[in-house]
N, C-alpha and C positions, 0 to 999 in steps of 0.2 A: 403297344407292345409288339405288334406285328412288324412295324418298321424297325424296331430294335432287333428283333429276331432276324430280319432280312439283312441288316448290317453285319450281324455276326456271321451269317452264312456267306456273305461276300468276302469278309475277311478270311474265312476258312478257305474259300475257293482260291483267293489270291495267294495265301500262304502255300497252299498245295501246289499251285502253278509254279511258284518260285522254286519249290523243292524239286519238282519234276524237271524244270528248265535247267537247274544247276546240275542235276544228275545227268541229263543228256549232254550238257556242255562238257562235262569232264570225261564222259565216255566217248564222245566223238568230237574232239577239238577241231577237226577239219570241216565241220559242218558250215555251209555258207550262211551269210547273214539272213537270208530269207527263209531259213528252215522254220517250219510251222511252230515247233515248241518255243523257239526264241521269240518269234512274233507274239505268241500268246502271252509270254512274260511281259513284253513291252506294252502290249495293249492293256493288260491287266493293271500295270502301274499307271498308265494314263487314265484309264476308266475309273479306277477306284481310289487312287491316292489323291489326285488333285481335287476332286469335288469335296473331299473331307479334310483337306489340310487346314481349313479355317476352324475346324473343331478344336485344334490345339490351342487356339486363342480364345475359345468360348468362355472359359471361367473368368479370364481377364476382362472380356467385354461385359459379362454379366455383373462383375464386381464394380466396374466403372459406372455402369448404369445405376446400380443400387446406391453407390456413393452420391451420384448426382441427385437421386430422389431424396436421400437422407439430408443432403445440404438444403434442398428446397423446403423439405419439411421442417428442418431446424429454423429456417428463416421465417416461413409463414406461420409456424405455430409457436413462435418465441414467447408470445404473451398469452397464449391460450391456456385456460385452466384444464383442458382435456389431456394434457401430457402427464399421465399418471405416474410414470417412472420418475420423471423430473420432479414432480410435486412431492412424491414420497421421499426422494433424496433430500429435498429441502426440509421436509418434516424431520428427517434424521439429523440434519445439521442443527435444527432448532433444539433438538433434545441434547445434542452435544454441547451447544453453546446457547443456553437460554438467555432471555432478556434479564436486565437487572430487576425490574419489577418493584422498586421501592414505593412507587405511587399507589400500589394496591391498598395501602393502609388508609387511603382517603375514602374508601368505599366499604359498605357493610351490607351484607345480605340478611334479609328477614324472610326466611323460607317457611312456606306453608307445608308442614310435614305431617306425618301420621299422628304425632303427639298433639298437634294443633287441631286436627280433624276430630280426634277423640274428645278434645276439650270443648270445642265449639259446635261441631256438627259436620256432616258430610259436605264435601266440595261439589258444586260451586257454592260459595257463601253469598248472601245478599251484599250488595255494595255498601250497605250501611255498616256491615262488619268491617269491610275493607276501609271505610272511612275511619273507623275506630283505630285501625292499624296506622293510618296516615297521621291521625292526630296524636297518637301515642309516640310515634317517631318524632314528630315536631316538638312535643313536650319534652322529649329526652334531649333536645338540642341538635337534632339533625340539620345539616346545612341544606339538604334538599331531599325529597322523597320521590321515587319513581316507581309506579306500578307497572311491572313488566308484562303482566297478563293483559291481553287485549280487551278493551271495553267498548269497541265500536260495534257492538251488537246489543240488543235489549237485554237487560238483566232478567233472567228467567224467573227470579224470585221477587221482582218488584211488584207493588200493588197494581201498577198500570198493566204489566204483562199478564198478571193473573186475572185482572178485570177483563181484558180483551179475550182471554180464554173462556171466561164465563159467558161473555156476550156472544161469542161465536157458537158456543154450545147451547145458548138459549135456556140455561138452567134456572138462573135466578137473576133477572135483569136488574132488580133493585140492588142486590148485593154487589153485582158487577159495577154498577154506577158508583156506589159508595167506595168500592176499592179504587176505582179510577180517580176519585177525588183526593186520595191520600197523597202525601208528598212523594215525588219520584226519588228513588234511591240514587240516581245519577246526580241529582241536585244536592243530596246529602253528601255524596262524595266530593262534589265541587266545593261545598262549604268547608269540608275538611282541608282542602288545598288552599283556602284563603289565608290560613295561618302559617303556611310553609311553602317555599318554592318547590316546584316539582313538575313531573310529567306523567302522562298515562300512555300505556301501550295501545297501539292501533295496528291494523293490517298485519295480522300474524302470519299470513300466507303471502309469500313473495311470488312474483311472476316466475315462469318456468326457467328462464335464463336472463337475469337482470344485467348481465355483462354484455349482451349483444346490443348493437346500435338500434335494432328494431324495437327494443324494449324501452328506449328512451322516450321522454315526453318533454314538450316545450313548457318550460317552467318560468312563470312571471315573478320577477324579484321586487316588483313595486310594493311598497308598504310593509316590507319584511324588516323588522327592527333587530332581530337576533342574528342576522346573517349579513355580512358585508363582502363586497368584491373589491379586492385590492386594485389599485391603478385605475384604469378607465372603467367607468361604470358599465356593467353589463345588464341590459334589461331582461334578457332571457338566458336561461341555462338549460343545457341538455342533461336531464337527470333520469335515472331508472324510475319507471312508473309503477306505482301501486295504488290501491284504492281502499276506502273504508269498506269493511265487510257489510255493514248495514247503514250506519250513520252515527255520528258522535253527538251527544247532547250538547247544545250550544253553551249552556252554563259551565259544563265540565271543560269544554274546549277553551273557554276564556280563563278558567281558573288554573288549568294545568296545560303544559305544552304537549300537544299530540306528538308522540314519538313512535316511529315504526319499529315494531318488535320482530319483524321477519328476519330470519337468518337463512342464507342461501348457500348450502353446501355444494361442493363440486360433484361431478357425476359419480364418483366412488363413495359418496355419502359423508366425506370428511369436510368440515368447515375450515377453510383456510383464508377466506376473504370476507370482509364485512363492509358493505356499502354504508357510508356514513350520512349521505344526503339522498333523499327520495323526493319524488314529486307525487303529491296527492291532489287530484283535481286541479292540476296546473299551478300549485303553490308548493314551495319547498317545505320539507319536514325533516327533522333530524332523526337519526336512528336513536334507539335508547342509549347506546353507548356514547354517542356524541352529546346527547343532552345531559347524561350523567357527568361527562368530562366538563361540559360547560358550567354545570352547577358547582363542581369541585373547584373550578377556577373563579368562583365568585359570581357567576352568572354573566360574565362578559360576553360580548358578541363574538361570533365565530367569523374569522376572516379567511376568505378563500382566494386562490389565484386561478384565474380562468385562462384557457388557451387563447391565443390571438385569433386563430381560425375558428370559424363557426360552421356547424352543419345545419340541416333543415330545422332541427329542434332548438338550436341555440349554441352557446359556447360550452365546450367540455371543460372539465376541471383538471388542474395540475397538482395543486397542493392545498393544504388546509392548516390554519394556524390557531391554536388554542393554548393559553397559558404561556405564551411567548415561544412555543416550539412549533416549527414548521414540519408538517407530516406529508410525505409524498402520497398522492392518490392516483388511481388509474382513471381513465376517461369515464368510467361508470361510478365514480366517487368511492371506489372500494379501497380499503386499507388491508394490507396483508397482516394477519394476526401473528404476533410474535410474543409467545407466552413466556412468563418468567420461570425461574427455577422452582420457586414455591408458588404453586397455583391455588393454594388454599386461601380463599377469601374469608375474612372474618364473618361469622355467621351467628345469627340468633334465631331461635324458633319463634314463629308468630304467636305461639301460645303464651310466651312471656309478655309480649306487648298487650295481649288480650286478657291478662290476668284479672279474674273476677268478672269478665264480660259475660252477661247473659247466663250467669250461674257457673261459668268456667272456674276451675280451681284457682285459688289465689296463690301466686308465686312470690315469695319474699325476695326483696332486693330491688335495685333500681336498674334502669336501662342506660346508665351513663356511658356504656360502650358505644352508643350511637352518636354521642356528642361530636359535633363538627365533621361528621361523615355524611356522605351521600348514601342514602339508604335505597336499596333496590328490593322490592317486594315481589316474590314469585313462588311458584311451586318447586318442590324438590323433585328429584328424579324418580321417586317412588310414586308420587301422585301425578306427576306430569311427564312430558317427554324428556328425553336426554338428547344432547347434541354431541356428535362425534367430532373430536378435534385431534390435532397431531399429538396431543398428550393424553388422549383417552376421552371417554364420555363425561359430559358435565351437564349440570342444569343450565337452561337458557339464561337465567338470571346471573349465574356465575360467569358465563361467557360474556355477557354484556358488561359486567363489572371489570373483567380482565381487559376487555377491549377499551373500556373507558380509561383504565389505568395506563394503558399503552398510549392513548391519545394525549393524556396529561404529560407523560414522560417524553413524548415525541420520538421514541425509538421505534423504527420500523425498517425492515430490510427492503432493498430496492432491486427491481429487475430492470436495468437500464435499457433504453431503446436500441442501443448498439449491440446488445448481447446476442441477438439473433444473427446479425451479420458476422460477428466474430466466431460464433459457433459453426456457422455454415462454412466459413473459410477454413476453420480448423478441420472440419470433416474432410474437405477435399485435399488439403495439404498433408495431413497426417495419414489419410488413406493412401495417397500416392507414395508417401515415404515408406509405409509398411509394405506396399507391393514391391518397391525397389529392393528393400532389405530382404524380403522373402525370397527373391530370386537368387540372392547370394548366400543365404543361410538355409540350414535344414529346417524342417517344419517346427521342431520343438524349440530351437533357438529363436526363430521368428516369433513364435507364440510367447516365449519368455520376454522378448523385447516389447511386444505389444502389452503384456501384463505390467511390466515395469513402468512404461510411459503412461499407461492408463491410471496406475496408482498415483503417479506424479500429478496427473490432471485432477484426480479427485481431491488430493491433498491441497492443490492450488485453489480449487473451487471452495473448499472448506476454509482455507485461509482468507480468501476474499470475503466470505460470509462473516467469519469471526472478527476480522479486524477492520473491515470496511462496510459491513452490512450490505454487500453486493451479492446478488444471487446469480451465479453462472452455472450452466448445465454442462458437466463434463461427459455425460452419457453418449451423445452422438459422436464426438471425436474418439472416445474410447472404443465405441463399437466399430467405427471406421478402421481403427488400428487392427482390431482382431479380424475384421472382414478382409483387409488387405493381406494380413499374414496367412489367412486360410486360403487365399486365392491360389497359392502355389499347389495346394492339394485338391484343387477343384475337380479335375478329371477323375482322380482316384475316389474322391468323395461321392461323385455321381455314380461311379461304378459300384461303390460299396453300398449306396442306398438301393440301387436296383437289385443287387445280390441279396441284400437284406429283405427287400420286399418279396423276392422270389422264395426266400427261405420261409418267411412268415405266412405267405399265402393270404388267406382271408382272415387270419387271426389278429391282424393289427387293430381291428375295431371290436375285438372280442375279449382279449385277455388283458389283465392289468400290466402296468409297466414292469413290475418286478419279474413277472413271468416272461415278458417279451425280452427282457435283458438276458435271462437265462437261455432263451431260444437262440439268441445271437451268439452264444458261446458254445463251444463243442461239448462242454459238460452238460448242457441242457438238451442234448439231442433226444434223450428218452423222455423228455417232459410230457410229450403229447401221447405217450402210450396210454391205452385204456386201463383203468383201475377200478376196483370196487372199494369204496371208502365212505366213511361217515361224512356227509356234507350237509350244509344248510342251504335250502332252496328258497328263493324269493320269487314268487310269481306275481307279476303286475299286469294290469290291463288299462289302456286308455280308452275312454268312451265319452261320447257326447250325450247329453240328455235328449230325450225324444223330441221335446219342443225345440231344442236348438237345431236338431237335424231337419225338422220341418221348416224352420226359418231359413236354413242354408240349402234346401233341396235343389235350388236352381244354381248352386255354386259347388258342384261336386269336386271340381279341381281344388278349390280352396280347402275343403274338408280333408282331402287326401294329403295335401301339402302340409296342413297344420298337424295332422297325425304323424306324418313322416318327420317333421322338424321336432315335435315333442318326443318321439321315440328316440331320435338321435341324441337329444339332450339327456334323456333318462339313461340311455346306454352309456354315455360318457360318464354320468354320475356314478353308475355301477362300477365302471372300470376304475374311476378315481378312488372309490371306496375299497378297492382290492378284490372285487368279484369278477367272475367270468360272465359275460353277457351273451345271451342266446335269444335272437329275434325269432319269435313264432309268427303265426299268421295274424293278419290285421294289426291291431294295436297292442298285441300281447308280447311280453318279454319275460324271460327267466334269467335269474342271476344265481350263480353257484359260488359258494364260499367253502374254502378248504380244498379247492381244486383249480388249476393243476398244482399249485404250490400248497403244501400243507400249512395250516394255521391252527394253533391251539385254541384260540378264542373265536372260532368261525361263527358260532351262534350269536355272540355279542356283535361281531362285525356285520352279520346280516341284519340285526335290529337297527344298528347305527346307520346302515345303508338305507333302510326303509325310511328313517326320519329324514335323511338327506334327499331322498326322492321326493318326499312331500314338499320340502323347501324348494327343490328345483321346479316342481309343478306349480307352486305358488308364484314363482318368478315368471313362468311361461304364461300363466293366466293373467298376471299383472301386465305383461306385454300385450296380450290380446285385448285387455280392457283399455289400454292406452291408445290403441288404434281405432280410428273412427269406423273402419270397415268391419272389425270384429268385436266392437264394444258390446258387452252383454253376453258374449259367447264364453263358455267355460268348458275346459276339458277336465273330466273327473278321472281320478286315479284310484283303482282298487288294488289292494296288495294282500297276498297270503304268504305266510312264512311257516315252513316246516323243516324238520331235520330228521335224518336217518341215513342208513347205508344205501348207496346207489352205485350203478355202473356209470362212469363218467369218462369222457374222452372225445376225440374227434369222431364225428359221424357224417361222413361225406367223402368227396374225392376232389382233389385239385383246388381250383378257385371257388368251388361250391362247398368247401368243407365247413363244418360247424362244430364248435365245441359244445357238447350237449350232455345230458344226463338222462338215465332211465332208472326208475325205481319208485317205491311207494311214496317216498318223500316228495317226489315231483308231482304225483297225482294228488297227494294231500294238500300241497301248497296251492295247486290249481283249484281244488275244491274250496279251500278257505278263501281264495280270491273271489270265487263266484258268490260266496256268502256275504261279502261286504255290501253288495247291492241290497240285501235284505236287512242286515243289522245296522247299516249306516256308517260305522267307523271305517276308515280307509285301510287299516292294517290289522289283520286277524292272524293269530298265531296258534299253534297246537300246544298240547300240554308239555311236551318235552322242551320246547323253546321257552315256555313260561318258567318251568322248573329251573332251567339253567341260568336264566337272566333276570328273574323277578327281583333279585336283590339290587339290580343295577338300573333297570328301566321301570317306568310307570306302566302298569298293566291294569286292566279292568276286565273281570270275568264276564263274558257275554252270555254263555248258555252251556247246557249239558245236552249233547246230541246223541241220538241213537242212529248209528250208521249200519248199512247193510253188511259190511264186511267186518264189523267189530263185535266182539262178544259182550262188551260192557259199554255203557255210555262214556263218551269222551267229552271233556270240557274244552271250550275254545275261549281265547282271550283277545282283547283288543290292546294293541300297543299304543299307549297314550302319549308318551314323551320320554325325554331324557332324565338323568338323575335330578336335575334341578326341578322338573315338574313333579317327580316322585316325592321330593322332600318338601314341596310346597304345602302350606296349610290347607288351601282350597282342595287340592287333590286328595289329601289324606281324609278330609271330611267326606268327600264324595265316595271314596273307596270304602270307608267304614260304614256309611249309610247303605251302600249297595250290598255289602257283605251281609248286613243284618237283614236286608230285604230278601236276598236269595235264601238265607237260612230259613226264614218263615215260609217263603214260597215253596221250597222243596220239602218242608215239613207238612205242607198241605193246609197251613193256617192262613187262609185267604183274607180273613178279616184283618189280622195283624199285618199281612203282606201289603194290603191296600194302604194301611196307615203308613208303613215304612216306605212304600213307593212314593207317596206324596212328599215325605220328608226328603227322600233321595232326589226327587225332581226339583226340589227347592235349593239344592246345593249348587254352588258355582260350577259351570261347565257341564251341566246335565241336560243341555238342549240338544239331545241326540235321539235318533230314531229308536234306539234300543228300549228306552223307557216307554215309548208309545206301544211297542210290541208287548211288553210285559203288562201294560195297562189293559190291553185287550184280553190277554190271557187270564189275568186276575178276575176281570169282569165275567168272562165265560165260566171259569171254574167256580166263582162265587154263586152263579145262577144255576149251573148244571151239576156242581159237585165235582171233586177230583176222581179219577179212575181208581179202581180197586188196587191195581198194582202200581200206584203212583210212586215215582221216585224222583220226580222233579225234572226228568229228562224229556227232551222234545225230539220227535222224529224229524230228521233232516228233510227239508223240501216240503213239509206239510204246514 
């Protein structure tokens, strides 16, 4: 900024010199050429004009450099799954023009759902029960059966596993030996597969990035009957590597095809690609989707086409053929998912196939709907995980079935190898064209031209996808058009940004965007005036556990950097939530809602922001745990929320200005924040916040406190979660049990309170420090008796 100020001063001196020279020249036209004022003008022009003439072309130089970088990025990242905007655009194309999807009728899901668990028992089931499902599907006429849940780990309910547990505990060796002699459940499952073709899921966890060459493994093709290589025989293929979690029972491996159940989403968590072939222990293994497609095609062998060139691991793949359809693959054997318009796969509850099993209710009717279909058995999204796709979350079994249907139909979009070259060339050509047009047109006409051509590019890319299944990315050329059009206003934009920064001062990292927008307008000039207003204050503090600090005591720089980075992330989360952020000392922050802009629902906004802060901190801690340097280190977040009238506004001067607040609500929020270390929950609210928002958010009453400045005890509450948590059955049970306990506790009935406390601690989600605190209090008052003036309130800090 000093250099910029100096340039302004030089321009001011230069202009002043010109004015003085002109005045002297008109007043004394006979002045000789070497008169001092005239020389001053000439020297000023030479000294200050020439060195800065190149600045007039600076925007053009910058834009040209950016276009070159964009072109290189478009070329090098043409096939990378990390290009999120491009991938999201392709997702949108899929929703506009979905696949035909007629082949989905060849598959049927048998889902283990809540009804099945209520009928048979809690998950996981013994594999003898799974064997019953397989046999029932085979008896119903299924063409094949695939168990999508991984079985490459010991059955926790098998006699063998239970026997090993007893042996290791040395409790009853005779009983353990008798248990170990019972038939293995894996062998019972293998017996079930002898009557029907099928496969079993293995290796549910894929490598971190199976699409990189470093994740490939040399795979031996010798002795593999279900997989053929077209043309010249290839002894070794380069396939993404995975492994058995523990080991697969040999009898089960012989009876059913081991099929990899792992699904590898992109970095944004959306599944767009599915590797169809994997390497397990140097041998090829199909994915569940590929094995299901193979069974639907009558169990025929899969034919693949390998590239002529080979790397250190072997030859990479080009395409795959099943059911007479050739399917393009990437080098990592991945197929891009192309979902049909109707993504509802025919589904039957597992309880229907287990009708009458082990005392389960008998369900009338047959299972003829499974006849001639490939059946995939797996958990539904309530009992198991869900997978995010371009069409929303789905059960893994449903994703496998849709991918298998796509393989059978042979319909898959292609991202050709020449796409990156074409897009890079379009970036340079269209960017240059936009720059030339921007020199001849005013800003808005140039921007309109860029918008029209960009729309044509997007429509052309969609047409290539809809009619040719070719995926082209119009985003880099379209961005180049706008960048070229904006280059004409580069100098003005730079000046505008600097003026805007000068106006905003230090508030650009403090106030939400809506307030910053008002500040940039003349009408918002009085926005930063101090006011007294009802606001919601959110006080939060970042801290490390004492043992973590002792572990990192020799790395103080790491500690301070971690706190700084986490504070920056929390401050941005506050701003995004519509609050004003105020950085205090250490790892403490304050957030103010209903200032500087007035908001009717500021208390609700403060609670929602607190939940978003917890989510943000979870991501920060996940990143810490992912790093080998900080693994095991956790940053804890304490939050207090209060509301009330406060004085709020800028409190400082110049670049050191802060938007802050003063008032009882600020002190109360800071106090509640300090109490979170004692009570355990991360978010503690005062009575007013609870009264205004308890109908919307899930709260749990923590305590009734006697404070020094209060005439009556005040209640404090823990903010537990959003409306979905509030409406959940588990939370309602916990809340009701806790209310009954507090009622008995505050009535002084410690015997009943002890009984109700045990019931409360048995509720889901009750593993918190609060109930340990009450357990100590109940024990103390049971032994010593309650005080005479007992009202259930607790003195804060005691």
